C-alpha positions as CSV (number, residue, x, y, z in Angstrom):
1,M,9.0,50.2,57.0
2,A,11.3,46.6,57.2
3,R,11.0,46.8,60.8
4,L,7.2,47.5,61.0
5,A,6.3,44.5,58.3
6,H,8.6,43.0,60.5
7,D,6.7,43.6,63.8
8,W,3.6,43.1,61.7
9,I,4.0,39.4,60.4
10,A,5.2,38.0,64.0
11,G,1.9,39.2,65.5
12,R,0.2,37.6,63.0
13,S,2.0,34.5,63.3
14,M,0.5,35.0,67.3
15,R,-2.4,35.2,66.8
16,N,-2.1,31.7,64.2
17,S,-1.0,30.0,66.8
18,P,-2.9,27.2,68.5
19,N,-1.1,27.8,71.8
20,P,0.4,31.7,71.6
21,K,2.2,31.4,75.3
22,V,4.2,28.3,74.2
23,G,7.5,29.3,73.3
24,W,7.1,33.0,74.1
25,K,8.7,35.3,76.4
26,T,7.6,38.7,76.7
27,Q,9.9,42.0,77.0
28,K,8.9,45.9,77.6
29,G,5.8,44.9,75.9
30,V,7.4,42.7,72.6
31,K,7.3,39.0,72.8
32,V,10.1,36.9,71.2
33,R,10.8,33.6,71.1
34,S,13.0,32.6,73.3
35,E,14.7,29.7,71.2
36,M,15.3,32.4,68.2
37,A,17.0,35.1,70.2
38,P,20.1,35.9,68.8
39,K,23.2,34.3,70.5
40,A,26.9,35.6,71.6
41,R,29.9,33.6,72.1
42,F,32.7,34.0,74.6
43,V,36.3,32.2,74.5
44,A,39.0,32.6,76.7
45,R,42.1,30.8,77.6
46,R,45.0,30.8,79.6
47,R,48.1,28.4,79.9
48,E,50.2,29.0,83.0
49,T,53.0,27.7,84.4
50,V,54.8,27.7,87.5
51,S,58.5,26.5,88.9
52,V,58.7,24.6,92.1
53,K,61.7,23.7,93.8
54,Q,61.3,21.0,95.5
55,Q,64.2,20.5,98.5
56,Q,65.7,17.4,99.9
57,Q,63.9,14.8,101.7
58,Q,60.7,16.8,101.1
59,R,57.2,14.2,99.3
60,P,57.4,15.0,95.4
61,L,55.7,17.3,93.8
62,L,53.9,14.4,91.6
63,E,52.9,12.4,94.6
64,Y,51.0,15.8,95.9
65,M,49.6,16.0,92.3
66,K,48.1,12.3,92.9
67,L,46.4,13.0,95.6
68,P,43.0,11.9,96.2
69,A,40.6,14.7,96.0
70,S,38.8,14.0,98.9
71,Q,42.0,15.3,100.4
72,Y,42.6,18.4,98.9
73,S,42.5,22.2,101.0
74,V,40.1,23.7,99.9
75,L,43.1,26.4,98.8
76,D,40.6,29.7,100.1
77,A,38.3,29.0,102.2
78,E,37.0,32.7,101.5
79,R,36.5,31.6,98.0
80,I,35.8,27.8,97.7
81,E,34.0,25.5,99.5
82,R,33.6,21.4,99.8
83,V,29.8,20.0,98.6
84,D,31.6,16.8,98.6
85,D,34.8,14.5,98.0
86,N,34.7,15.7,94.2
87,T,33.2,18.8,94.2
88,F,33.4,21.9,95.2
89,R,31.5,25.5,94.9
90,C,33.6,28.4,94.2
91,F,32.5,32.4,94.2
92,V,34.6,34.2,91.5
93,Y,35.0,37.5,92.1
94,R,32.4,40.5,91.2
95,F,33.0,42.4,88.2
96,R,31.3,44.7,85.3
97,F,30.1,43.9,82.4
98,F,29.1,46.9,80.4
99,S,27.2,48.2,83.2
100,F,26.5,45.8,85.3
101,E,27.8,43.8,88.3
102,V,28.1,40.7,87.7
103,C,29.3,37.1,90.3
104,P,29.4,34.0,88.8
105,V,29.2,31.4,91.2
106,L,30.7,28.1,89.6
107,L,30.3,24.2,90.9
108,L,33.6,22.1,90.1
109,R,34.0,18.8,89.7
110,V,38.2,18.0,90.1
111,S,39.0,14.8,88.4
112,P,42.8,13.2,89.6
113,H,45.0,11.5,86.6
114,P,48.3,10.2,86.2
115,L,50.6,14.0,85.8
116,G,47.1,15.7,87.8
117,T,44.1,16.8,87.9
118,S,41.4,18.3,85.6
119,I,38.5,20.6,87.1
120,H,35.2,20.9,85.2
121,L,32.7,23.2,85.2
122,L,29.4,21.4,86.3
123,S,26.7,24.5,86.5
124,C,27.0,28.1,86.9
125,H,24.3,30.8,88.5
126,L,25.0,33.9,88.4
127,D,24.6,36.8,90.9
128,G,24.8,40.3,91.2
129,S,22.8,43.1,89.4
130,P,19.0,42.1,89.0
131,F,19.1,42.2,85.4
132,V,22.1,39.9,85.6
133,V,20.5,37.7,88.0
134,A,17.4,37.4,85.2
135,Q,19.5,36.1,82.3
136,N,20.0,32.6,84.6
137,H,18.5,29.6,82.1
138,K,19.9,32.2,79.0
139,F,23.2,31.5,78.8
140,H,25.2,28.2,78.8
141,A,28.8,27.8,80.1
142,S,31.5,25.3,79.8
143,M,35.4,25.0,81.7
144,V,37.3,22.5,82.1
145,N,41.0,23.1,83.3
146,H,43.8,21.1,83.1
147,I,46.7,21.1,85.8
148,S,49.8,18.7,85.2
149,C,53.4,18.8,87.1
150,V,56.3,17.9,84.6
151,S,59.7,16.8,86.1
152,E,63.0,18.9,83.9
153,S,64.7,16.2,81.7
154,D,67.7,15.9,84.4
155,S,66.0,13.1,86.7
156,D,68.2,14.5,89.6
157,S,66.7,17.4,89.4
158,L,64.9,19.4,92.6
159,I,63.1,22.0,89.5
160,Q,59.4,20.4,88.9
161,H,56.6,22.4,86.5
162,L,53.5,23.2,87.9
163,S,50.7,23.7,84.3
164,S,47.4,24.4,83.7
165,D,45.9,25.1,80.5
166,A,41.9,26.6,81.5
167,H,39.5,26.9,78.7
168,I,36.3,29.1,79.1
169,Q,33.5,29.1,76.9
170,V,29.8,31.2,77.8
171,T,27.0,31.2,75.1
172,I,24.4,33.7,75.6
173,D,20.9,35.2,74.5
174,I,21.7,38.4,73.8
175,P,19.1,40.2,76.1
176,F,17.0,42.4,74.2
177,P,18.2,46.3,75.3
178,F,21.6,44.4,73.8
179,R,20.0,43.9,70.2
180,A,20.7,47.3,68.6
181,L,24.3,46.6,69.4
182,P,26.4,44.3,66.7
183,V,27.1,40.9,67.7
184,S,30.9,41.7,67.2
185,A,31.0,44.2,69.8
186,I,29.1,41.8,72.4
187,E,31.1,39.6,71.9
188,S,34.6,41.0,72.5
189,T,33.3,42.2,75.5
190,G,32.8,39.2,77.1
191,T,35.8,36.7,75.7
192,R,37.8,40.1,76.7
193,V,36.3,39.7,80.5
194,L,36.7,36.2,80.1
195,Q,40.8,37.0,79.4
196,Q,40.8,39.6,82.6
197,I,39.2,37.3,84.8
198,L,41.4,34.0,83.7
199,A,44.1,36.8,83.6
200,L,43.9,37.5,87.3
201,M,42.8,33.8,88.8
202,L,44.9,31.4,87.3
203,P,48.5,33.1,88.5
204,R,46.6,33.4,92.2
205,F,45.1,29.9,91.9
206,M,49.1,28.4,90.9
207,H,50.4,30.6,93.5
208,Q,48.4,29.0,96.5
209,L,48.2,25.6,94.8
210,V,51.8,26.1,95.4
211,K,52.3,27.6,98.3
212,D,50.1,24.2,99.3
213,Y,51.9,21.5,98.0
214,E,55.0,23.2,100.2
215,A,53.2,23.1,103.4
216,W,51.8,19.6,102.9
217,A,55.5,18.8,101.5
218,S,57.1,19.7,104.9
219,G,54.8,17.5,106.8
220,D,52.1,19.8,107.7
221,T,48.7,17.4,107.0
222,S,46.3,19.3,108.4
223,R,45.1,21.1,105.1
224,Q,44.1,24.4,106.4
225,P,43.1,26.1,103.4
226,L,45.6,29.4,103.1
227,G,44.1,32.1,101.2
228,T,41.8,35.2,102.4
229,G,39.6,35.9,99.1
230,Q,41.5,38.2,98.6
231,I,42.9,39.2,94.9
């Protein structure tokens, strides 16, 4: 009865609206105000640190980290392409969310700072299953990854540390077919997926960064990407 009353009130409100099309969208014959759609939020964070041994007479890691973004290697030409000096497009690995295939395409801005660099998400587009593609413009995503270089307290030490601290937050309008599920179940699944993505991508990114530094420190100035697109 409560459901019937809710539907009746919603239908009456639409009929009384001066312009019933404004602010409404149709999903399987049911009109729902898009701004009233229930939302779910996914949050994930991961820190990764790798030790880098600098060889005698090699250029230091900190000098590498201070390179302008225009001199950055794209690291993996199969997954990353340069848009301009400071902007890159990244094709994330395909993964499954519930029964749907998702492939995010990220537009990233790189901002160097004295001890490293920060990577900020400018925009995100979803490829994959048709249902997933239809969710574009129905979510908001933010991400930042702070990468820094820290030397050992012993100034004569050749061991330095490269650290990455990545934080992702995604807020979505819950698609109509999933609204029967508890929001907590959707959020826990989404958060788990984000954590798995970070656990997969961040160590690989750091490994590629160290390999690129080693090539640069040895005198290789070609800045050719070393990645192959493989996990």
